[in-house]
Structure formats: C-alpha cells, structure tokens
All heavy atoms as a GROMACS GRO file, in nm:
protein
  477
    1MET      N    1  -3.440  -3.691  -7.786
    1MET     CA    2  -3.475  -3.568  -7.724
    1MET      C    3  -3.432  -3.575  -7.578
    1MET      O    4  -3.447  -3.677  -7.513
    1MET     CB    5  -3.624  -3.544  -7.733
    1MET     CG    6  -3.664  -3.414  -7.672
    1MET     SD    7  -3.841  -3.380  -7.664
    1MET     CE    8  -3.904  -3.427  -7.818
    2GLU      N    9  -3.380  -3.463  -7.530
    2GLU     CA   10  -3.334  -3.455  -7.391
    2GLU      C   11  -3.382  -3.323  -7.330
    2GLU      O   12  -3.371  -3.218  -7.394
    2GLU     CB   13  -3.182  -3.460  -7.388
    2GLU     CG   14  -3.123  -3.446  -7.251
    2GLU     CD   15  -2.971  -3.443  -7.254
    2GLU    OE1   16  -2.913  -3.449  -7.363
    2GLU    OE2   17  -2.912  -3.432  -7.147
    3ILE      N   18  -3.436  -3.327  -7.212
    3ILE     CA   19  -3.475  -3.206  -7.140
    3ILE      C   20  -3.353  -3.157  -7.066
    3ILE      O   21  -3.297  -3.228  -6.982
    3ILE     CB   22  -3.592  -3.234  -7.043
    3ILE    CG1   23  -3.713  -3.281  -7.122
    3ILE    CG2   24  -3.623  -3.110  -6.960
    3ILE    CD1   25  -3.829  -3.326  -7.037
    4VAL      N   26  -3.310  -3.034  -7.096
    4VAL     CA   27  -3.188  -2.982  -7.034
    4VAL      C   28  -3.216  -2.884  -6.921
    4VAL      O   29  -3.127  -2.856  -6.842
    4VAL     CB   30  -3.095  -2.918  -7.139
    4VAL    CG1   31  -3.045  -3.022  -7.238
    4VAL    CG2   32  -3.164  -2.805  -7.212
    5ALA      N   33  -3.337  -2.830  -6.911
    5ALA     CA   34  -3.371  -2.739  -6.802
    5ALA      C   35  -3.522  -2.725  -6.792
    5ALA      O   36  -3.593  -2.737  -6.892
    5ALA     CB   37  -3.308  -2.602  -6.824
    6VAL      N   38  -3.570  -2.700  -6.672
    6VAL     CA   39  -3.712  -2.676  -6.647
    6VAL      C   40  -3.722  -2.558  -6.551
    6VAL      O   41  -3.654  -2.556  -6.449
    6VAL     CB   42  -3.781  -2.800  -6.584
    6VAL    CG1   43  -3.925  -2.768  -6.549
    6VAL    CG2   44  -3.773  -2.919  -6.678
    7ASP      N   45  -3.806  -2.461  -6.584
    7ASP     CA   46  -3.830  -2.348  -6.496
    7ASP      C   47  -3.980  -2.337  -6.474
    7ASP      O   48  -4.055  -2.314  -6.568
    7ASP     CB   49  -3.776  -2.219  -6.555
    7ASP     CG   50  -3.800  -2.100  -6.464
    7ASP    OD1   51  -3.827  -2.121  -6.344
    7ASP    OD2   52  -3.791  -1.986  -6.511
    8SER      N   53  -4.023  -2.355  -6.352
    8SER     CA   54  -4.166  -2.345  -6.322
    8SER      C   55  -4.197  -2.213  -6.253
    8SER      O   56  -4.274  -2.208  -6.159
    8SER     CB   57  -4.211  -2.465  -6.238
    8SER     OG   58  -4.129  -2.478  -6.124
    9GLY      N   59  -4.135  -2.106  -6.303
    9GLY     CA   60  -4.163  -1.973  -6.251
    9GLY      C   61  -4.060  -1.921  -6.153
    9GLY      O   62  -4.081  -1.819  -6.089
   10ASN      N   63  -3.948  -1.988  -6.141
   10ASN     CA   64  -3.846  -1.948  -6.045
   10ASN      C   65  -3.746  -1.848  -6.102
   10ASN      O   66  -3.662  -1.798  -6.031
   10ASN     CB   67  -3.771  -2.069  -5.992
   10ASN     CG   68  -3.864  -2.165  -5.920
   10ASN    OD1   69  -3.959  -2.123  -5.856
   10ASN    ND2   70  -3.840  -2.293  -5.934
   11GLY      N   71  -3.752  -1.821  -6.233
   11GLY     CA   72  -3.664  -1.722  -6.294
   11GLY      C   73  -3.523  -1.771  -6.318
   11GLY      O   74  -3.428  -1.697  -6.297
   12LEU      N   75  -3.507  -1.894  -6.360
   12LEU     CA   76  -3.373  -1.946  -6.391
   12LEU      C   77  -3.309  -1.865  -6.502
   12LEU      O   78  -3.376  -1.813  -6.591
   12LEU     CB   79  -3.381  -2.093  -6.433
   12LEU     CG   80  -3.427  -2.193  -6.328
   12LEU    CD1   81  -3.439  -2.331  -6.390
   12LEU    CD2   82  -3.331  -2.196  -6.212
   13ASP      N   83  -3.176  -1.859  -6.500
   13ASP     CA   84  -3.101  -1.789  -6.603
   13ASP      C   85  -3.063  -1.890  -6.712
   13ASP      O   86  -2.983  -1.980  -6.689
   13ASP     CB   87  -2.974  -1.727  -6.542
   13ASP     CG   88  -2.894  -1.650  -6.643
   13ASP    OD1   89  -2.944  -1.625  -6.755
   13ASP    OD2   90  -2.779  -1.615  -6.612
   14PHE      N   91  -3.125  -1.876  -6.828
   14PHE     CA   92  -3.100  -1.970  -6.938
   14PHE      C   93  -2.995  -1.918  -7.035
   14PHE      O   94  -2.982  -1.970  -7.146
   14PHE     CB   95  -3.229  -1.997  -7.014
   14PHE     CG   96  -3.330  -2.076  -6.936
   14PHE    CD1   97  -3.465  -2.053  -6.954
   14PHE    CD2   98  -3.292  -2.172  -6.847
   14PHE    CE1   99  -3.560  -2.125  -6.884
   14PHE    CE2  100  -3.385  -2.245  -6.775
   14PHE     CZ  101  -3.520  -2.222  -6.794
   15ALA      N  102  -2.917  -1.818  -6.998
   15ALA     CA  103  -2.820  -1.759  -7.090
   15ALA      C  104  -2.715  -1.860  -7.136
   15ALA      O  105  -2.667  -1.852  -7.248
   15ALA     CB  106  -2.752  -1.638  -7.025
   16ALA      N  107  -2.681  -1.956  -7.053
   16ALA     CA  108  -2.580  -2.055  -7.089
   16ALA      C  109  -2.641  -2.187  -7.137
   16ALA      O  110  -2.571  -2.286  -7.151
   16ALA     CB  111  -2.488  -2.080  -6.969
   17LEU      N  112  -2.768  -2.188  -7.162
   17LEU     CA  113  -2.838  -2.309  -7.204
   17LEU      C  114  -2.788  -2.357  -7.339
   17LEU      O  115  -2.776  -2.280  -7.433
   17LEU     CB  116  -2.988  -2.281  -7.213
   17LEU     CG  117  -3.079  -2.397  -7.246
   17LEU    CD1  118  -3.080  -2.497  -7.131
   17LEU    CD2  119  -3.218  -2.347  -7.274
   18ARG      N  120  -2.756  -2.485  -7.347
   18ARG     CA  121  -2.713  -2.544  -7.472
   18ARG      C  122  -2.823  -2.638  -7.520
   18ARG      O  123  -2.836  -2.749  -7.470
   18ARG     CB  124  -2.581  -2.616  -7.455
   18ARG     CG  125  -2.468  -2.523  -7.410
   18ARG     CD  126  -2.334  -2.588  -7.411
   18ARG     NE  127  -2.295  -2.631  -7.543
   18ARG     CZ  128  -2.227  -2.557  -7.631
   18ARG    NH1  129  -2.197  -2.434  -7.600
   18ARG    NH2  130  -2.194  -2.605  -7.748
   19ALA      N  131  -2.904  -2.588  -7.614
   19ALA     CA  132  -3.017  -2.666  -7.664
   19ALA      C  133  -3.044  -2.624  -7.808
   19ALA      O  134  -2.994  -2.523  -7.855
   19ALA     CB  135  -3.139  -2.644  -7.577
   20ASP      N  136  -3.124  -2.701  -7.878
   20ASP     CA  137  -3.163  -2.669  -8.015
   20ASP      C  138  -3.296  -2.598  -8.022
   20ASP      O  139  -3.326  -2.528  -8.118
   20ASP     CB  140  -3.172  -2.797  -8.099
   20ASP     CG  141  -3.038  -2.867  -8.110
   20ASP    OD1  142  -2.936  -2.798  -8.123
   20ASP    OD2  143  -3.036  -2.992  -8.106
   21LEU      N  144  -3.379  -2.614  -7.918
   21LEU     CA  145  -3.515  -2.562  -7.920
   21LEU      C  146  -3.562  -2.542  -7.777
   21LEU      O  147  -3.528  -2.619  -7.688
   21LEU     CB  148  -3.608  -2.664  -7.990
   21LEU     CG  149  -3.756  -2.636  -7.992
   21LEU    CD1  150  -3.786  -2.520  -8.088
   21LEU    CD2  151  -3.832  -2.759  -8.035
   22VAL      N  152  -3.643  -2.439  -7.756
   22VAL     CA  153  -3.705  -2.415  -7.626
   22VAL      C  154  -3.855  -2.433  -7.642
   22VAL      O  155  -3.916  -2.376  -7.732
   22VAL     CB  156  -3.674  -2.272  -7.576
   22VAL    CG1  157  -3.748  -2.243  -7.447
   22VAL    CG2  158  -3.525  -2.252  -7.557
   23VAL      N  159  -3.915  -2.516  -7.555
   23VAL     CA  160  -4.059  -2.536  -7.555
   23VAL      C  161  -4.114  -2.462  -7.434
   23VAL      O  162  -4.070  -2.486  -7.321
   23VAL     CB  163  -4.096  -2.686  -7.549
   23VAL    CG1  164  -4.247  -2.703  -7.542
   23VAL    CG2  165  -4.038  -2.760  -7.668
   24VAL      N  166  -4.208  -2.372  -7.458
   24VAL     CA  167  -4.267  -2.293  -7.350
   24VAL      C  168  -4.415  -2.327  -7.341
   24VAL      O  169  -4.489  -2.312  -7.438
   24VAL     CB  170  -4.249  -2.141  -7.375
   24VAL    CG1  171  -4.313  -2.062  -7.264
   24VAL    CG2  172  -4.102  -2.106  -7.389
   25LEU      N  173  -4.458  -2.372  -7.224
   25LEU     CA  174  -4.598  -2.400  -7.198
   25LEU      C  175  -4.652  -2.287  -7.111
   25LEU      O  176  -4.603  -2.264  -7.001
   25LEU     CB  177  -4.615  -2.533  -7.124
   25LEU     CG  178  -4.553  -2.655  -7.189
   25LEU    CD1  179  -4.566  -2.776  -7.098
   25LEU    CD2  180  -4.616  -2.682  -7.323
   26GLY      N  181  -4.749  -2.214  -7.161
   26GLY     CA  182  -4.806  -2.104  -7.084
   26GLY      C  183  -4.864  -1.999  -7.175
   26GLY      O  184  -4.883  -2.022  -7.294
   27GLY      N  185  -4.888  -1.885  -7.120
   27GLY     CA  186  -4.943  -1.774  -7.197
   27GLY      C  187  -4.834  -1.689  -7.260
   27GLY      O  188  -4.716  -1.726  -7.260
   28ASP      N  189  -4.874  -1.575  -7.312
   28ASP     CA  190  -4.780  -1.485  -7.378
   28ASP      C  191  -4.672  -1.438  -7.282
   28ASP      O  192  -4.556  -1.424  -7.320
   28ASP     CB  193  -4.853  -1.364  -7.435
   28ASP     CG  194  -4.952  -1.404  -7.543
   28ASP    OD1  195  -4.927  -1.505  -7.611
   28ASP    OD2  196  -5.053  -1.334  -7.559
   29GLY      N  197  -4.709  -1.417  -7.156
   29GLY     CA  198  -4.612  -1.373  -7.057
   29GLY      C  199  -4.502  -1.476  -7.036
   29GLY      O  200  -4.385  -1.441  -7.020
   30ALA      N  201  -4.537  -1.603  -7.039
   30ALA     CA  202  -4.437  -1.709  -7.021
   30ALA      C  203  -4.341  -1.712  -7.140
   30ALA      O  204  -4.221  -1.732  -7.123
   30ALA     CB  205  -4.506  -1.844  -7.007
   31ILE      N  206  -4.392  -1.689  -7.260
   31ILE     CA  207  -4.308  -1.689  -7.378
   31ILE      C  208  -4.213  -1.569  -7.374
   31ILE      O  209  -4.093  -1.582  -7.399
   31ILE     CB  210  -4.394  -1.688  -7.506
   31ILE    CG1  211  -4.470  -1.820  -7.516
   31ILE    CG2  212  -4.307  -1.666  -7.629
   31ILE    CD1  213  -4.578  -1.823  -7.623
   32LEU      N  214  -4.264  -1.452  -7.338
   32LEU     CA  215  -4.180  -1.333  -7.327
   32LEU      C  216  -4.076  -1.348  -7.216
   32LEU      O  217  -3.961  -1.307  -7.230
   32LEU     CB  218  -4.266  -1.209  -7.304
   32LEU     CG  219  -4.356  -1.171  -7.420
   32LEU    CD1  220  -4.452  -1.060  -7.378
   32LEU    CD2  221  -4.276  -1.130  -7.542
   33ARG      N  222  -4.115  -1.409  -7.104
   33ARG     CA  223  -4.022  -1.433  -6.993
   33ARG      C  224  -3.909  -1.526  -7.037
   33ARG      O  225  -3.793  -1.505  -7.004
   33ARG     CB  226  -4.097  -1.491  -6.873
   33ARG     CG  227  -4.011  -1.508  -6.751
   33ARG     CD  228  -4.091  -1.547  -6.626
   33ARG     NE  229  -4.198  -1.642  -6.648
   33ARG     CZ  230  -4.329  -1.611  -6.649
   33ARG    NH1  231  -4.368  -1.488  -6.630
   33ARG    NH2  232  -4.419  -1.705  -6.670
   34ALA      N  233  -3.942  -1.629  -7.115
   34ALA     CA  234  -3.839  -1.721  -7.165
   34ALA      C  235  -3.740  -1.648  -7.254
   34ALA      O  236  -3.619  -1.673  -7.247
   34ALA     CB  237  -3.903  -1.836  -7.240
   35CYS      N  238  -3.788  -1.556  -7.335
   35CYS     CA  239  -3.699  -1.476  -7.420
   35CYS      C  240  -3.602  -1.395  -7.335
   35CYS      O  241  -3.482  -1.389  -7.365
   35CYS     CB  242  -3.779  -1.381  -7.509
   35CYS     SG  243  -3.874  -1.463  -7.637
   36ARG      N  244  -3.652  -1.333  -7.229
   36ARG     CA  245  -3.566  -1.255  -7.139
   36ARG      C  246  -3.466  -1.345  -7.069
   36ARG      O  247  -3.349  -1.309  -7.052
   36ARG     CB  248  -3.651  -1.183  -7.034
   36ARG     CG  249  -3.699  -1.049  -7.076
   36ARG     CD  250  -3.752  -0.969  -6.957
   36ARG     NE  251  -3.847  -1.043  -6.874
   36ARG     CZ  252  -3.977  -1.048  -6.895
   36ARG    NH1  253  -4.031  -0.985  -6.996
   36ARG    NH2  254  -4.054  -1.116  -6.814
   37GLN      N  255  -3.509  -1.463  -7.026
   37GLN     CA  256  -3.421  -1.553  -6.952
   37GLN      C  257  -3.307  -1.607  -7.039
   37GLN      O  258  -3.203  -1.642  -6.986
   37GLN     CB  259  -3.500  -1.669  -6.894
   37GLN     CG  260  -3.587  -1.628  -6.778
   37GLN     CD  261  -3.674  -1.743  -6.731
   37GLN    OE1  262  -3.774  -1.774  -6.794
   37GLN    NE2  263  -3.634  -1.806  -6.623
   38MET      N  264  -3.327  -1.612  -7.170
   38MET     CA  265  -3.221  -1.661  -7.260
   38MET      C  266  -3.114  -1.556  -7.284
   38MET      O  267  -3.005  -1.589  -7.328
   38MET     CB  268  -3.280  -1.709  -7.391
   38MET     CG  269  -3.352  -1.840  -7.378
   38MET     SD  270  -3.404  -1.905  -7.537
   38MET     CE  271  -3.551  -1.809  -7.566
   39GLY      N  272  -3.143  -1.431  -7.256
   39GLY     CA  273  -3.044  -1.324  -7.275
   39GLY      C  274  -2.998  -1.316  -7.419
   39GLY      O  275  -3.078  -1.318  -7.512
   40ALA      N  276  -2.868  -1.312  -7.439
   40ALA     CA  277  -2.812  -1.300  -7.574
   40ALA      C  278  -2.812  -1.435  -7.647
   40ALA      O  279  -2.790  -1.440  -7.767
   40ALA     CB  280  -2.669  -1.246  -7.567
   41ASN      N  281  -2.836  -1.543  -7.576
   41ASN     CA  282  -2.836  -1.678  -7.634
   41ASN      C  283  -2.977  -1.714  -7.679
   41ASN      O  284  -3.038  -1.808  -7.630
   41ASN     CB  285  -2.784  -1.779  -7.531
   41ASN     CG  286  -2.774  -1.918  -7.587
   41ASN    OD1  287  -2.755  -1.937  -7.706
   41ASN    ND2  288  -2.788  -2.017  -7.502
   42GLN      N  289  -3.033  -1.639  -7.774
   42GLN     CA  290  -3.170  -1.663  -7.821
   42GLN      C  291  -3.177  -1.791  -7.905
   42GLN      O  292  -3.098  -1.812  -7.995
   42GLN     CB  293  -3.220  -1.544  -7.903
   42GLN     CG  294  -3.234  -1.418  -7.821
   42GLN     CD  295  -3.342  -1.430  -7.716
   42GLN    OE1  296  -3.458  -1.456  -7.748
   42GLN    NE2  297  -3.307  -1.410  -7.592
   43LEU      N  298  -3.273  -1.875  -7.871
   43LEU     CA  299  -3.295  -2.001  -7.940
   43LEU      C  300  -3.436  -2.001  -7.999
   43LEU      O  301  -3.522  -1.925  -7.955
   43LEU     CB  302  -3.283  -2.118  -7.841
   43LEU     CG  303  -3.147  -2.134  -7.774
   43LEU    CD1  304  -3.157  -2.233  -7.659
   43LEU    CD2  305  -3.044  -2.180  -7.875
   44PRO      N  306  -3.462  -2.087  -8.096
   44PRO     CA  307  -3.598  -2.099  -8.148
   44PRO      C  308  -3.694  -2.144  -8.037
   44PRO      O  309  -3.658  -2.228  -7.955
   44PRO     CB  310  -3.589  -2.207  -8.257
   44PRO     CG  311  -3.445  -2.214  -8.292
   44PRO     CD  312  -3.369  -2.173  -8.169
   45ILE      N  313  -3.813  -2.084  -8.034
   45ILE     CA  314  -3.911  -2.116  -7.930
   45ILE      C  315  -4.035  -2.177  -7.993
   45ILE      O  316  -4.088  -2.125  -8.090
   45ILE     CB  317  -3.952  -1.989  -7.853
   45ILE    CG1  318  -3.834  -1.933  -7.775
   45ILE    CG2  319  -4.069  -2.018  -7.760
   45ILE    CD1  320  -3.866  -1.807  -7.700
   46LEU      N  321  -4.078  -2.288  -7.936
   46LEU     CA  322  -4.206  -2.347  -7.970
   46LEU      C  323  -4.298  -2.316  -7.853
   46LEU      O  324  -4.282  -2.369  -7.743
   46LEU     CB  325  -4.195  -2.498  -7.990
   46LEU     CG  326  -4.327  -2.572  -8.009
   46LEU    CD1  327  -4.398  -2.524  -8.135
   46LEU    CD2  328  -4.304  -2.721  -8.013
   47GLY      N  329  -4.390  -2.223  -7.873
   47GLY     CA  330  -4.479  -2.180  -7.767
   47GLY      C  331  -4.613  -2.250  -7.775
   47GLY      O  332  -4.679  -2.248  -7.878
   48VAL      N  333  -4.652  -2.315  -7.666
   48VAL     CA  334  -4.784  -2.377  -7.656
   48VAL      C  335  -4.865  -2.286  -7.566
   48VAL      O  336  -4.846  -2.281  -7.445
   48VAL     CB  337  -4.774  -2.520  -7.596
   48VAL    CG1  338  -4.912  -2.581  -7.584
   48VAL    CG2  339  -4.683  -2.606  -7.682
   49ASN      N  340  -4.953  -2.207  -7.628
   49ASN     CA  341  -5.026  -2.104  -7.557
   49ASN      C  342  -5.139  -2.165  -7.475
   49ASN      O  343  -5.237  -2.215  -7.528
   49ASN     CB  344  -5.081  -2.001  -7.656
   49ASN     CG  345  -5.134  -1.878  -7.587
   49ASN    OD1  346  -5.139  -1.871  -7.465
   49ASN    ND2  347  -5.173  -1.780  -7.664
   50LEU      N  348  -5.124  -2.159  -7.344
   50LEU     CA  349  -5.226  -2.206  -7.252
   50LEU      C  350  -5.297  -2.089  -7.185
   50LEU      O  351  -5.381  -2.109  -7.098
   50LEU     CB  352  -5.164  -2.297  -7.145
   50LEU     CG  353  -5.090  -2.420  -7.197
   50LEU    CD1  354  -5.024  -2.494  -7.082
   50LEU    CD2  355  -5.181  -2.510  -7.275
   51GLY      N  356  -5.261  -1.968  -7.227
   51GLY     CA  357  -5.320  -1.848  -7.169
   51GLY      C  358  -5.454  -1.816  -7.233
   51GLY      O  359  -5.501  -1.882  -7.326
   52ARG      N  360  -5.517  -1.709  -7.184
   52ARG     CA  361  -5.650  -1.671  -7.232
   52ARG      C  362  -5.648  -1.556  -7.331
   52ARG      O  363  -5.738  -1.544  -7.412
   52ARG     CB  364  -5.737  -1.635  -7.113
   52ARG     CG  365  -5.761  -1.752  -7.023
   52ARG     CD  366  -5.857  -1.716  -6.912
   52ARG     NE  367  -5.841  -1.814  -6.806
   52ARG     CZ  368  -5.804  -1.788  -6.685
   52ARG    NH1  369  -5.781  -1.664  -6.648
   52ARG    NH2  370  -5.792  -1.883  -6.596
   53LEU      N  371  -5.547  -1.468  -7.322
   53LEU     CA  372  -5.552  -1.347  -7.404
   53LEU      C  373  -5.491  -1.366  -7.543
   53LEU      O  374  -5.554  -1.337  -7.642
   53LEU     CB  375  -5.482  -1.231  -7.331
   53LEU     CG  376  -5.549  -1.187  -7.203
   53LEU    CD1  377  -5.467  -1.079  -7.136
   53LEU    CD2  378  -5.689  -1.138  -7.231
   54GLY      N  379  -5.368  -1.410  -7.549
   54GLY     CA  380  -5.306  -1.437  -7.678
   54GLY      C  381  -5.281  -1.316  -7.764
   54GLY      O  382  -5.279  -1.325  -7.885
   55PHE      N  383  -5.261  -1.198  -7.704
   55PHE     CA  384  -5.246  -1.075  -7.783
   55PHE      C  385  -5.130  -1.080  -7.882
   55PHE      O  386  -5.151  -1.060  -8.002
   55PHE     CB  387  -5.233  -0.955  -7.689
   55PHE     CG  388  -5.208  -0.827  -7.761
   55PHE    CD1  389  -5.309  -0.764  -7.831
   55PHE    CD2  390  -5.082  -0.770  -7.759
   55PHE    CE1  391  -5.285  -0.646  -7.898
   55PHE    CE2  392  -5.058  -0.652  -7.826
   55PHE     CZ  393  -5.160  -0.591  -7.895
   56PRO      N  394  -5.004  -1.108  -7.840
   56PRO     CA  395  -4.896  -1.111  -7.939
   56PRO      C  396  -4.916  -1.219  -8.046
   56PRO      O  397  -4.886  -1.198  -8.162
   56PRO     CB  398  -4.771  -1.140  -7.856
   56PRO     CG  399  -4.804  -1.085  -7.722
   56PRO     CD  400  -4.951  -1.116  -7.705
   57ARG      N  401  -4.969  -1.335  -8.007
   57ARG     CA  402  -4.988  -1.442  -8.104
   57ARG      C  403  -5.087  -1.400  -8.213
   57ARG      O  404  -5.066  -1.423  -8.330
   57ARG     CB  405  -5.040  -1.568  -8.034
   57ARG     CG  406  -5.060  -1.685  -8.130
   57ARG     CD  407  -5.126  -1.802  -8.061
   57ARG     NE  408  -5.247  -1.766  -7.991
   57ARG     CZ  409  -5.367  -1.750  -8.049
   57ARG    NH1  410  -5.379  -1.764  -8.178
   57ARG    NH2  411  -5.472  -1.718  -7.978
   58ARG      N  412  -5.194  -1.335  -8.174
   58ARG     CA  413  -5.293  -1.291  -8.274
   58ARG      C  414  -5.233  -1.186  -8.366
   58ARG      O  415  -5.259  -1.187  -8.484
   58ARG     CB  416  -5.416  -1.235  -8.204
   58ARG     CG  417  -5.511  -1.342  -8.159
   58ARG     CD  418  -5.632  -1.281  -8.100
   58ARG     NE  419  -5.586  -1.226  -7.973
   58ARG     CZ  420  -5.663  -1.165  -7.885
   58ARG    NH1  421  -5.788  -1.145  -7.910
   58ARG    NH2  422  -5.615  -1.121  -7.772
   59ARG      N  423  -5.154  -1.097  -8.311
   59ARG     CA  424  -5.092  -0.993  -8.394
   59ARG      C  425  -4.995  -1.053  -8.494
   59ARG      O  426  -4.994  -1.016  -8.610
   59ARG     CB  427  -5.016  -0.893  -8.306
   59ARG     CG  428  -5.101  -0.801  -8.230
   59ARG     CD  429  -5.148  -0.695  -8.324
   59ARG     NE  430  -5.209  -0.589  -8.246
   59ARG     CZ  431  -5.242  -0.474  -8.297
   59ARG    NH1  432  -5.218  -0.449  -8.422
   59ARG    NH2  433  -5.300  -0.384  -8.224
   60LEU      N  434  -4.912  -1.146  -8.448
   60LEU     CA  435  -4.811  -1.205  -8.534
   60LEU      C  436  -4.873  -1.297  -8.640
   60LEU      O  437  -4.822  -1.307  -8.749
   60LEU     CB  438  -4.708  -1.281  -8.450
   60LEU     CG  439  -4.622  -1.195  -8.358
   60LEU    CD1  440  -4.536  -1.284  -8.271
   60LEU    CD2  441  -4.536  -1.100  -8.438
   61SER      N  442  -4.980  -1.365  -8.605
   61SER     CA  443  -5.037  -1.463  -8.698
   61SER      C  444  -5.104  -1.396  -8.820
   61SER      O  445  -5.127  -1.462  -8.920
   61SER     CB  446  -5.137  -1.553  -8.625
   61SER     OG  447  -5.249  -1.478  -8.584
   62ARG      N  448  -5.132  -1.268  -8.812
   62ARG     CA  449  -5.194  -1.201  -8.927
   62ARG      C  450  -5.102  -1.200  -9.048
   62ARG      O  451  -5.148  -1.208  -9.160
   62ARG     CB  452  -5.230  -1.056  -8.891
   62ARG     CG  453  -5.346  -1.048  -8.797
   62ARG     CD  454  -5.379  -0.905  -8.771
   62ARG     NE  455  -5.479  -0.897  -8.666
   62ARG     CZ  456  -5.510  -0.788  -8.603
   62ARG    NH1  457  -5.448  -0.675  -8.631
   62ARG    NH2  458  -5.601  -0.789  -8.509
   63GLY      N  459  -4.972  -1.192  -9.025
   63GLY     CA  460  -4.877  -1.186  -9.136
   63GLY      C  461  -4.831  -1.323  -9.183
   63GLY      O  462  -4.756  -1.336  -9.276
   64ILE      N  463  -4.876  -1.429  -9.116
   64ILE     CA  464  -4.835  -1.564  -9.153
   64ILE      C  465  -4.945  -1.629  -9.236
   64ILE      O  466  -5.059  -1.636  -9.194
   64ILE     CB  467  -4.809  -1.648  -9.026
   64ILE    CG1  468  -4.698  -1.586  -8.941
   64ILE    CG2  469  -4.774  -1.792  -9.062
   64ILE    CD1  470  -4.679  -1.651  -8.808
   65PRO      N  471  -4.911  -1.673  -9.357
   65PRO     CA  472  -5.014  -1.734  -9.444
   65PRO      C  473  -5.063  -1.868  -9.391
   65PRO      O  474  -5.002  -1.936  -9.321
   65PRO     CB  475  -4.943  -1.752  -9.578
   65PRO     CG  476  -4.798  -1.731  -9.554
   65PRO     CD  477  -4.783  -1.665  -9.421
   0.00000   0.00000   0.00000
C-alpha cells in the first residue's frame, strides 16, 4: 500500500490521481468533497464516517442488505 496524496482541507485537485482506492476520513461533507476533487477520474471510495449527521450514509444503507 502506498499513500499517493493527502488533503487536509486545502482543496487539492485529485483529477490526475493515479490510485486504486480513495480513503476518506471525515463526515459526509468530506466524502462529497473528495468526489468533487476527483473530477472525471472517479475512483472507489472507502469512507470512514467521523461526522455526526450521516444523512447520505443512512439513506444509502437502507437499500444495502
């Protein structure tokens, strides 16, 4: 495993990121921000929700068995 980029809220552009997986630590906003930062180069995201609300996660998990 190799860490290829770290963004601690500075808004890095991950469009040219060459990776197999993106790990996002934070709340739903951090996960959505990572999606925007990847642009057209969308990669699988492993989100570790450290936030308090979790609105999108709760909505999506209803359809997952």
